[in-house]
LOLUMSE-676819 format. One record per residue (C-alpha): residue number from 1; x, y, z. Coordinates in Angstrom, 3 decimals. Each point is the difference from the previous one (the first is absolute). Layout:
# residues N
 num        X        Y        Z
 NUM        X        Y        Z
...
END
This chain:
# residues 90
 num        X        Y        Z
   1   -1.806   12.027    1.520
   2   -2.804    0.360   -2.623
   3   -0.445   -2.372   -1.746
   4   -2.085    1.932   -2.406
   5    2.917    2.548   -0.649
   6    1.648   -2.973   -1.641
   7   -3.052   -0.718   -2.122
   8   -0.285   -3.382    1.976
   9   -3.357   -1.440    1.708
  10    0.970   -3.034    2.464
  11   -1.881   -2.843    0.709
  12    0.818   -2.982    1.400
  13    3.163   -0.925    2.651
  14    0.913   -3.101    1.928
  15    3.328   -0.995    1.573
  16    2.123   -2.935    0.961
  17    2.701   -0.395    2.315
  18    2.668    1.750   -1.721
  19   -1.864    2.258   -3.208
  20   -3.276    1.912   -0.743
  21   -1.756   -0.477   -3.079
  22   -2.022    2.870   -1.765
  23   -2.354    0.473   -2.217
  24   -0.590    3.164   -1.329
  25   -1.574    2.317   -3.784
  26    2.923    2.034   -1.629
  27   -0.302    2.474   -3.354
  28    2.633   -1.806   -2.788
  29    2.250    3.261    1.109
  30   -0.342   -0.372    3.466
  31    4.202   -0.467    1.449
  32   -0.627   -2.944    1.761
  33    3.465    0.015    2.044
  34   -1.454    2.999    0.914
  35   -2.268   -0.338    1.633
  36    1.011   -3.295    1.763
  37    2.992    1.721    1.115
  38   -2.229    2.034    2.272
  39   -3.444   -1.576    0.790
  40    3.223   -2.178    1.402
  41    1.603    2.842    1.727
  42   -3.154    1.317    1.095
  43   -0.969   -3.286    1.347
  44    3.213   -0.622    2.283
  45   -0.456    3.540    1.472
  46   -2.895   -0.246    0.606
  47    0.381   -3.059    2.086
  48    2.283    1.238    2.097
  49   -1.810    1.927    1.441
  50   -3.058   -2.130    0.617
  51    2.519   -2.346    1.341
  52    3.079    1.729    1.376
  53    0.948   -3.926    0.865
  54    0.799   -1.159   -3.173
  55    3.190    2.350   -0.290
  56    1.620   -3.352    2.508
  57   -0.408   -2.432   -2.447
  58    1.132    2.123   -3.045
  59    3.341    0.299   -1.498
  60    0.979    3.135   -0.312
  61   -2.876    1.426   -0.338
  62   -0.631   -1.865   -2.796
  63   -3.898   -0.919   -0.456
  64   -0.030   -0.919   -2.846
  65    2.182   -1.933   -3.111
  66    1.036    2.474   -2.702
  67   -1.286   -2.407   -2.328
  68   -3.553   -0.485   -0.995
  69   -1.020   -2.619   -2.528
  70   -2.914    1.449   -2.863
  71   -2.143   -2.006   -2.046
  72   -2.675    0.402   -2.223
  73   -3.347   -1.492   -0.211
  74    0.158   -0.648   -4.210
  75   -2.947   -1.439   -0.716
  76   -0.893   -1.966    3.398
  77   -3.356    0.873    0.829
  78    0.803    1.984    3.774
  79   -2.839   -1.765    1.436
  80    2.990   -2.763   -0.177
  81    2.457    2.214    0.608
  82   -1.833    1.111    4.060
  83   -0.753   -3.618    0.332
  84    3.405   -0.531    0.394
  85    0.743    2.646    2.332
  86   -2.393   -0.835    2.170
  87    1.469   -3.561    0.504
  88    3.545    2.005    1.575
  89    0.730   -0.896    3.382
  90   -2.317   -3.136    0.044
END
């Protein structure tokens, strides 16, 4: 999965128990939903390959839920968002 093909640069990321936060930069015309679904699919395949035992804990082979939440940064400085993401899982 190549983020550059979608015109996206991945920045910060962190996780909590049941979700992941990712900061990325994209061009205004980027098809974000297609990128997110492709990203989730590619990561799922890689994780299942690297950790085959994870399949035992999945429901119907689904690693991710089909849903996602996409928020824009608006006028917030990127540093505020990075600090928020860094505290996830603490």
